[in-house]
C-alpha positions, 0 to 999 in steps of 0.5 A: 499500500503506498502513501496515497492509498493509505491516505484515502483509506484514512480518510475514509475512516474519519468521514465514517467516524466524523460527519461533515457538520460534526468536522465543520463544528470542531475547526468551527470552534479550533479556529474562532479560539485561534483568534485570541491570538489577536483580540483576547475575547475570541477565546471563549469564541469557539464555546460561545458559538457553538452553544448560541448556534445550537441555542439557536437550533433548538429554538428555530428546529426545536433540535440540540445536538450534544454532538455539536456542542462537544465537538464544538467544544472540543475543539476549542479546547485543542487550540487553547491547548495548541496556543499554551504549548507555544507560549501564545496564551495570553490573558 
């Protein structure tokens, strides 16, 4: 198995475990939290935006998805961990 085939099979496994919408919430939380480097209030934005979005879904569609919430929070926490490991986390 060459590198390209291994990459394709890994991508299939990831797509079976994490749907597109879950990946979106993860990266949404991750990217918004990373932007806290430029403006510190954005450190909390990944978590806040995830919860507000789910609250709006509950209000409009009467649907609350814990998967979306957990993946958004995990994305934010991983971004905070990354920023801390690089000494970029300034409070």
